[in-house]
C-alpha positions as CSV (number, residue, x, y, z in Angstrom):
1,M,-29.6,22.0,-213.5
2,E,-30.0,18.2,-213.5
3,K,-30.3,16.4,-217.0
4,S,-31.4,13.2,-215.5
5,Q,-34.9,11.8,-216.1
6,N,-35.9,12.1,-212.5
7,N,-37.1,15.7,-212.3
8,L,-40.5,17.0,-211.2
9,L,-41.6,20.6,-211.7
10,A,-44.1,22.1,-209.2
11,F,-46.4,23.9,-211.6
12,S,-49.2,26.4,-211.0
13,A,-49.7,28.1,-214.4
14,G,-48.7,31.4,-212.8
15,V,-45.9,33.8,-213.8
16,D,-43.0,32.0,-212.2
17,S,-43.7,28.3,-212.8
18,T,-44.7,29.0,-216.4
19,T,-41.4,30.7,-216.9
20,L,-39.6,27.8,-215.4
21,F,-41.5,25.3,-217.5
22,F,-40.3,27.0,-220.7
23,M,-36.8,27.6,-219.5
24,L,-36.4,23.9,-218.7
25,L,-37.6,23.1,-222.2
26,E,-35.0,25.6,-223.6
27,K,-32.2,23.8,-221.7
28,E,-33.4,20.4,-222.7
29,I,-34.0,19.3,-219.0
30,P,-36.4,16.5,-219.0
31,F,-39.1,16.8,-216.4
32,D,-42.8,16.0,-215.5
33,I,-45.2,18.3,-213.7
34,A,-47.3,18.4,-210.6
35,I,-50.2,20.8,-210.1
36,V,-52.3,21.3,-206.9
37,N,-56.0,22.6,-207.1
38,Y,-57.2,24.2,-203.9
39,H,-60.6,25.0,-205.3
40,K,-60.6,28.5,-204.0
41,R,-60.8,30.4,-207.3
42,K,-62.8,30.0,-210.5
43,E,-59.6,30.4,-212.6
44,A,-58.2,27.2,-210.9
45,I,-60.0,24.9,-213.3
46,K,-58.6,26.8,-216.2
47,E,-55.1,26.7,-214.8
48,V,-55.3,22.9,-214.5
49,E,-56.6,22.7,-218.1
50,Y,-53.6,24.8,-219.2
51,A,-51.3,22.5,-217.4
52,K,-52.9,19.5,-219.2
53,H,-52.5,21.3,-222.5
54,L,-48.8,22.0,-221.9
55,A,-48.2,18.3,-220.8
56,N,-49.9,17.0,-223.8
57,K,-48.1,19.4,-226.2
58,Y,-44.6,18.8,-224.8
59,N,-45.1,15.1,-223.9
60,K,-44.9,15.5,-220.1
61,Q,-46.4,13.3,-217.4
62,I,-48.8,15.4,-215.3
63,Y,-50.0,14.7,-211.7
64,I,-53.0,16.6,-210.3
65,K,-53.9,16.9,-206.6
66,D,-57.1,18.3,-205.2
67,C,-56.8,19.9,-201.8
68,F,-59.9,21.2,-200.0
69,L,-58.9,23.4,-197.1
70,D,-60.8,26.0,-195.0
71,D,-59.4,29.6,-194.5
72,S,-57.9,28.8,-191.1
73,N,-54.0,28.8,-191.5
74,F,-54.6,28.4,-195.2
75,E,-51.1,29.2,-196.4
76,M,-49.5,26.7,-194.1
77,N,-51.9,24.0,-194.7
78,A,-51.7,24.5,-198.5
79,R,-47.9,24.2,-198.3
80,N,-48.2,21.0,-196.2
81,C,-50.7,19.6,-198.7
82,R,-48.5,20.2,-201.8
83,Y,-45.3,19.0,-200.1
84,K,-46.8,15.8,-199.1
85,F,-48.1,15.4,-202.7
86,F,-44.4,15.9,-203.9
87,E,-43.1,13.4,-201.4
88,E,-45.6,10.8,-202.4
89,L,-44.9,11.3,-206.1
90,S,-41.1,11.1,-205.4
91,Q,-41.4,7.8,-203.4
92,K,-43.9,6.2,-205.9
93,Y,-42.1,7.3,-209.2
94,G,-38.5,7.8,-208.2
95,Y,-38.3,11.6,-208.7
96,K,-35.0,12.7,-207.3
97,N,-35.1,16.5,-208.0
98,L,-38.0,18.9,-207.4
99,Y,-38.0,22.2,-209.3
100,L,-39.5,25.1,-207.6
101,A,-40.1,28.5,-209.3
102,H,-39.2,30.7,-206.3
103,Q,-37.6,34.0,-207.5
104,L,-35.7,36.9,-206.0
105,N,-38.8,38.8,-204.9
106,D,-40.0,35.7,-203.0
107,K,-36.6,35.4,-201.2
108,F,-36.6,39.2,-200.3
109,E,-40.3,39.2,-199.1
110,W,-39.5,36.3,-196.9
111,F,-36.4,38.0,-195.5
112,L,-38.5,41.2,-194.7
113,M,-41.3,39.2,-192.9
114,Q,-38.8,37.3,-190.7
115,F,-36.9,40.5,-190.1
116,S,-40.0,42.2,-188.9
117,K,-40.7,39.4,-186.4
118,G,-37.3,39.1,-185.0
119,A,-35.2,36.3,-186.5
120,G,-31.7,34.8,-186.6
121,L,-29.6,34.3,-189.7
122,K,-30.9,30.8,-190.5
123,E,-34.6,32.0,-190.4
124,L,-33.7,35.2,-192.5
125,I,-31.8,33.4,-195.3
126,S,-34.1,30.8,-196.8
127,M,-34.7,29.4,-200.3
128,P,-31.2,28.3,-201.4
129,K,-30.6,27.5,-204.9
130,I,-30.1,23.8,-204.1
131,E,-31.5,22.3,-201.0
132,K,-31.3,18.7,-199.9
133,K,-34.5,17.2,-198.4
134,E,-35.3,13.6,-197.2
135,Y,-37.1,12.5,-200.4
136,F,-35.5,14.8,-203.1
137,T,-33.3,17.7,-203.8
138,I,-34.9,21.0,-204.3
139,H,-33.7,23.2,-207.3
140,R,-34.6,26.9,-207.6
141,P,-33.1,28.0,-210.9
142,L,-35.0,31.3,-210.8
143,I,-33.9,32.5,-207.3
144,E,-31.6,35.2,-208.7
145,M,-34.2,36.6,-211.2
146,S,-36.5,39.3,-210.2
147,K,-40.4,39.4,-211.0
148,E,-39.7,42.1,-213.5
149,E,-37.1,40.0,-215.4
150,I,-39.5,37.0,-215.3
151,L,-42.3,39.0,-216.8
152,E,-40.0,40.4,-219.5
153,Y,-39.1,36.8,-220.5
154,L,-42.8,35.9,-220.8
155,H,-43.8,38.9,-222.8
156,K,-40.8,38.7,-225.1
157,N,-41.6,35.1,-226.0
158,N,-45.4,35.7,-226.0
159,I,-46.0,32.9,-223.5
160,K,-49.5,32.5,-221.9
161,Y,-49.7,32.5,-218.1
162,F,-52.3,33.1,-215.4
163,V,-52.4,35.8,-212.6
164,D,-53.6,34.6,-209.2
165,E,-55.6,37.7,-208.0
166,S,-55.3,36.5,-204.4
167,N,-51.6,37.5,-204.6
168,F,-52.7,41.2,-204.4
169,D,-54.9,40.7,-201.3
170,T,-53.1,42.4,-198.5
171,K,-55.0,40.6,-195.8
172,Y,-52.2,38.0,-196.4
173,K,-49.1,39.3,-194.7
174,R,-46.7,38.3,-197.6
175,N,-48.8,40.2,-200.0
176,Y,-48.7,43.3,-197.7
177,F,-44.9,43.1,-197.7
178,R,-44.8,42.6,-201.4
179,K,-47.0,45.6,-202.1
180,E,-45.7,48.1,-199.5
181,F,-41.9,47.3,-199.4
182,A,-40.4,44.5,-201.4
183,N,-41.3,45.2,-205.1
184,R,-40.2,48.9,-205.1
185,F,-37.0,48.1,-203.1
186,I,-36.0,45.4,-205.5
187,N,-36.8,47.5,-208.6
188,E,-34.3,50.1,-207.4
189,F,-31.6,48.0,-205.7
190,K,-31.9,44.5,-207.4
191,D,-28.1,44.0,-208.1
192,G,-27.2,44.9,-204.5
193,I,-29.8,42.6,-203.1
194,K,-28.5,39.7,-205.2
195,R,-24.9,40.2,-204.1
196,S,-26.0,40.5,-200.4
197,F,-27.9,37.2,-200.6
198,E,-24.8,35.5,-202.2
199,Y,-22.6,36.7,-199.2
200,L,-25.2,35.8,-196.6
201,E,-25.6,32.4,-198.0
202,E,-21.9,31.8,-197.8
203,D,-21.8,33.0,-194.2
204,K,-24.8,30.8,-193.3
205,N,-23.2,27.7,-194.7
206,L,-20.1,28.3,-192.7
207,L,-22.0,28.9,-189.5
208,F,-24.5,26.0,-189.9
209,E,-22.5,23.1,-190.9
210,K,-24.2,19.8,-190.0
211,D,-22.3,18.5,-187.0
212,W,-24.9,15.7,-186.0
213,T,-24.8,11.9,-186.7
214,K,-27.6,10.2,-188.5
215,E,-28.6,6.6,-188.8
216,D,-31.7,6.5,-191.1
217,K,-34.1,8.9,-189.2
218,L,-32.3,8.7,-185.8
219,Y,-30.3,12.0,-185.2
220,R,-27.8,12.7,-182.4
221,F,-25.7,15.7,-181.5
222,K,-23.7,16.8,-178.5
223,I,-25.3,19.2,-176.0
224,T,-23.8,22.7,-176.0
225,N,-26.2,25.4,-174.9
226,E,-29.9,25.9,-175.5
227,K,-29.5,28.5,-178.1
228,I,-27.4,26.5,-180.3
229,D,-29.2,23.2,-179.5
230,I,-32.6,24.6,-180.5
231,K,-31.2,25.8,-183.8
232,K,-30.0,22.2,-184.5
233,V,-33.3,20.8,-183.5
234,D,-35.0,23.2,-185.8
235,L,-32.7,22.3,-188.7
236,I,-33.1,18.5,-188.2
237,L,-36.8,18.8,-188.0
238,K,-36.9,20.7,-191.2
239,E,-34.9,17.9,-192.8
240,L,-37.5,15.5,-191.5
241,G,-40.2,17.7,-193.1
242,Y,-41.6,19.3,-189.9
243,I,-41.6,23.1,-189.4
244,L,-41.6,24.2,-185.9
245,S,-43.6,27.1,-184.6
246,K,-42.2,29.6,-182.2
247,S,-44.4,28.2,-179.4
248,Q,-43.1,24.7,-180.1
249,R,-39.5,26.0,-179.9
250,D,-40.3,27.5,-176.5
251,E,-41.9,24.4,-175.3
252,I,-38.8,22.3,-176.3
253,I,-36.6,24.6,-174.3
254,K,-39.1,24.6,-171.3
255,R,-39.3,20.8,-171.3
256,N,-35.5,20.6,-171.4
257,F,-35.4,18.8,-174.8
258,S,-37.5,15.9,-173.7
259,L,-40.9,15.7,-175.4
260,V,-42.9,14.5,-178.4
261,I,-43.7,17.2,-181.0
262,G,-47.1,17.0,-182.8
263,G,-47.3,13.2,-181.9
264,V,-44.8,12.3,-184.6
265,I,-41.3,13.5,-183.5
266,A,-39.5,12.3,-180.4
267,I,-36.9,14.6,-178.8
268,D,-35.0,13.3,-175.8
269,K,-31.5,13.5,-174.3
270,N,-29.0,11.8,-172.0
271,E,-26.1,13.4,-170.1
272,E,-24.2,14.1,-173.3
273,Y,-26.4,14.0,-176.3
274,I,-29.8,15.1,-177.7
275,F,-31.6,12.5,-179.8
276,I,-34.3,13.0,-182.5
277,S,-36.4,10.4,-184.3
278,P,-39.9,9.6,-185.5
279,Y,-42.1,8.8,-182.5
280,V,-43.4,5.2,-182.4
281,T,-44.7,3.1,-179.5
282,P,-44.2,-0.6,-180.2
283,K,-44.1,-3.0,-177.3
284,M,-40.6,-3.4,-175.8
285,S,-39.3,-6.4,-173.9
286,K,-37.4,-6.0,-170.6
287,Q,-34.3,-7.2,-172.3
288,F,-34.5,-4.5,-175.0
289,K,-35.2,-1.8,-172.4
290,E,-32.2,-2.9,-170.3
291,K,-30.1,-2.9,-173.5
292,M,-31.1,0.6,-174.3
293,R,-30.5,1.7,-170.7
294,K,-26.9,0.4,-170.8
295,Q,-26.3,2.1,-174.1
296,K,-27.7,5.3,-172.6
297,I,-30.5,5.7,-175.2
298,P,-33.3,7.9,-173.8
299,P,-36.8,6.5,-173.6
300,K,-38.6,8.4,-176.2
301,V,-36.5,7.4,-179.2
302,R,-36.3,3.7,-178.2
303,G,-39.6,2.8,-180.0
304,Y,-38.0,4.0,-183.3
305,L,-35.0,1.8,-182.8
306,I,-37.0,-1.4,-182.0
307,Q,-39.2,-0.8,-185.0
308,K,-36.2,-0.1,-187.2
309,S,-34.6,-3.4,-186.1
310,K,-37.6,-5.5,-187.2
């Protein structure tokens, strides 16, 4: 774990993030905290107050974000809201490391959900212990601890925490997998699951080495075949903070890797390479267009290059 001063903990006052808060204190890791209030539960106000109490008691800076979301695609929109918040804090205050309290049950639940839909290795094995992102490095120190072990830690140390009752509502797919499959399986086979994830992470890292070039936010890689190429596009977009849906992946292949995703990401190609960049549309002179044509830079990423050169 990083002992620099540039650490931010994503805090919710729940079981996992409260455990991580006190474990970071024990290890004398300096950090500040960020909490998001979605205003969906009465307890949310108490959770924010508890976060304020801990920040005051242990001399931590606290950042609070209010996100007002409807029920449509709530989980995805909530994730987007909080990650945007973390990115803003990172850019404004220089936080280099983001600590997340994901634990073994979270990782296994995700594995089962992806497995049930039909997924490749990259999609099945998520939540690595350390993960480089554009604005910060994510750390997950609890990823090898089960929920049962985390609860034991809290009870042993008589630490207050809150329970989000919505985590038991099986109308959410993740909760269904947790209740019906994940918890019991981990309780019986925890050590084997930990070892399996270690081996799978090693295999994944060998298979998915980054073989693309990058200049700021312009990416380029050599065309191979559509199955491999769409995997690389998916990985690059995740690095840019954009999560592709299955329909978007299908559309990229259908459009032969030449389109704009969500109005913000340009994907285009020439005879040899696929290019990815933010999508911008500044005015371009004839001279610039001709220069790009000679360099075989496809049209959809040219706007980013002219903006970058200013």
